C-alpha positions as CSV (number, residue, x, y, z in Angstrom):
1,M,-18.0,9.7,-15.1
2,I,-16.1,6.8,-13.6
3,R,-18.3,4.1,-12.2
4,I,-17.0,1.7,-9.4
5,L,-18.8,-1.4,-8.2
6,V,-18.0,-2.5,-4.7
7,L,-18.9,-6.1,-4.0
8,N,-19.1,-7.7,-0.6
9,G,-19.3,-11.5,0.0
10,P,-20.9,-13.7,2.7
11,N,-21.2,-12.7,6.4
12,L,-19.9,-9.2,5.8
13,N,-23.5,-8.0,6.6
14,F,-22.6,-9.2,10.2
15,L,-19.6,-6.8,10.6
16,G,-19.7,-5.1,13.9
17,V,-21.2,-8.2,15.5
18,R,-19.1,-11.0,14.0
19,E,-15.6,-11.6,15.6
20,P,-14.8,-8.0,16.4
21,S,-11.3,-9.0,17.5
22,T,-10.7,-10.0,13.8
23,Y,-12.9,-7.7,11.8
24,G,-13.4,-4.7,14.1
25,T,-16.5,-3.0,15.2
26,V,-17.4,-0.9,12.2
27,T,-20.5,-2.2,10.4
28,L,-20.8,-2.8,6.7
29,A,-23.1,0.2,6.5
30,G,-20.4,2.3,8.2
31,I,-17.8,1.1,5.6
32,E,-20.3,1.9,2.8
33,A,-20.7,5.5,4.2
34,L,-16.9,5.9,4.3
35,C,-16.7,4.7,0.7
36,R,-19.6,6.9,-0.5
37,Q,-17.8,9.9,1.0
38,R,-14.6,9.0,-0.7
39,A,-16.4,8.5,-4.0
40,A,-18.0,11.9,-3.7
41,E,-14.5,13.4,-3.1
42,L,-13.2,11.6,-6.2
43,G,-16.2,12.5,-8.3
44,V,-17.1,8.9,-9.1
45,E,-20.3,7.0,-9.1
46,L,-20.4,4.2,-6.6
47,D,-22.5,1.1,-6.7
48,W,-22.6,-1.1,-3.5
49,F,-23.7,-4.7,-3.2
50,Q,-23.5,-7.4,-0.6
51,S,-24.7,-11.0,-0.8
52,N,-24.3,-14.2,1.1
53,H,-25.0,-16.1,-2.1
54,E,-22.4,-16.9,-4.7
55,G,-24.8,-16.8,-7.6
56,A,-26.0,-13.4,-6.7
57,L,-22.4,-12.1,-6.7
58,V,-21.8,-13.7,-10.1
59,D,-25.0,-12.2,-11.5
60,R,-23.9,-8.7,-10.2
61,I,-20.4,-9.1,-11.7
62,Q,-22.0,-10.0,-15.1
63,Q,-24.3,-7.0,-14.9
64,A,-21.3,-4.8,-14.5
65,Y,-20.1,-5.7,-18.0
66,A,-19.8,-2.5,-20.2
67,C,-21.4,-0.5,-17.4
68,V,-18.7,-0.2,-14.8
69,D,-15.0,0.9,-15.0
70,L,-13.7,-0.9,-11.9
71,I,-14.7,-3.6,-9.4
72,V,-13.6,-3.5,-5.8
73,I,-14.3,-6.9,-4.3
74,N,-14.2,-8.4,-0.8
75,P,-15.2,-12.0,-1.7
76,A,-14.9,-12.9,2.0
77,A,-15.0,-16.7,2.4
78,Y,-15.5,-17.1,-1.4
79,T,-12.0,-15.8,-1.8
80,H,-10.8,-19.3,-1.0
81,T,-13.5,-21.4,-2.7
82,S,-15.2,-19.7,-5.7
83,V,-14.0,-20.5,-9.2
84,A,-17.4,-19.2,-10.3
85,I,-16.6,-15.7,-9.0
86,R,-13.1,-15.8,-10.6
87,D,-14.6,-16.9,-13.9
88,A,-17.2,-14.1,-13.8
89,L,-14.4,-11.5,-13.1
90,L,-12.4,-12.9,-16.0
91,A,-15.5,-12.9,-18.3
92,V,-16.2,-9.2,-17.8
93,A,-12.5,-8.3,-18.2
94,L,-12.8,-5.2,-15.9
95,P,-10.0,-4.0,-13.6
96,V,-10.4,-5.6,-10.1
97,V,-9.0,-4.7,-6.7
98,E,-9.3,-7.3,-4.0
99,V,-9.7,-6.1,-0.5
100,H,-9.9,-7.9,2.9
101,L,-10.4,-6.4,6.4
102,S,-8.1,-8.8,8.0
103,N,-4.7,-9.9,6.8
104,I,-5.6,-13.3,5.3
105,H,-2.0,-14.3,5.1
106,R,-1.6,-14.1,8.9
107,R,-4.6,-16.3,9.5
108,E,-5.4,-20.0,9.0
109,K,-3.5,-21.7,6.1
110,F,-6.7,-22.3,4.1
111,R,-7.2,-18.5,3.9
112,H,-3.9,-17.9,2.3
113,R,-5.1,-19.1,-1.1
114,S,-7.1,-16.5,-3.2
115,F,-8.9,-17.4,-6.4
116,V,-9.0,-13.6,-7.2
117,S,-5.5,-12.3,-6.4
118,D,-3.7,-13.4,-9.5
119,I,-6.3,-11.7,-11.8
120,A,-6.6,-8.5,-9.7
121,L,-4.6,-5.3,-10.1
122,G,-3.7,-5.7,-6.4
123,Q,-4.8,-7.2,-3.1
124,I,-5.2,-5.0,0.0
125,T,-5.4,-6.9,3.3
126,G,-5.2,-6.2,6.9
127,F,-6.1,-2.5,7.1
128,G,-9.7,-2.8,8.2
129,P,-12.1,-0.4,6.7
130,D,-9.2,1.7,5.4
131,G,-8.5,-1.1,2.9
132,Y,-11.7,-0.2,1.0
133,L,-10.6,3.4,0.8
134,L,-7.1,2.4,-0.4
135,A,-8.8,0.2,-3.0
136,L,-11.0,3.0,-4.2
137,D,-8.0,5.4,-4.4
138,A,-5.7,3.0,-6.2
139,G,-8.5,1.8,-8.6
140,Y,-9.5,5.3,-9.4
141,R,-5.9,6.3,-10.3
142,H,-5.7,3.2,-12.5
143,V,-8.8,4.0,-14.4
144,C,-7.7,7.6,-14.8
145,H,-4.4,6.4,-16.2
146,L,-6.3,4.1,-18.6
147,R,-8.4,7.0,-19.8
148,G,-5.5,9.4,-20.0
149,M,-7.3,11.6,-17.4
150,S,-5.7,13.8,-14.8
151,R,-6.5,12.7,-11.2
152,G,-8.4,15.5,-9.6
């Protein structure tokens, strides 16, 4: 069975409350429910994790080594600052899809730089909660291709 880890960075636990004009009104629990539904449709196992702490995210990435087939990550503010998260992703050498609710390239200049994008399979930005579903679908197809599996 394909295993996908979805990681969520700082302040995403405040979705639905925090800046709804930028991030929408869906909560992180709502996004998780959408992703779990999609995972069930795809027949994959989904692990979900959120932390406001960089070290906890690094620890969870390292725990994924040899246990997970794909990481979907919304590093949130750590996108623009965390070499540690980048290095952890490189260390485990798993396929990664980067996702952001808002289009980081249409926001403040400091948000345009991602420490993850150049090591990711792709970056999905600006589609709100649907970005997570797009990331799951694309990542699933990639893993199926790697395994030589048909995509159910």
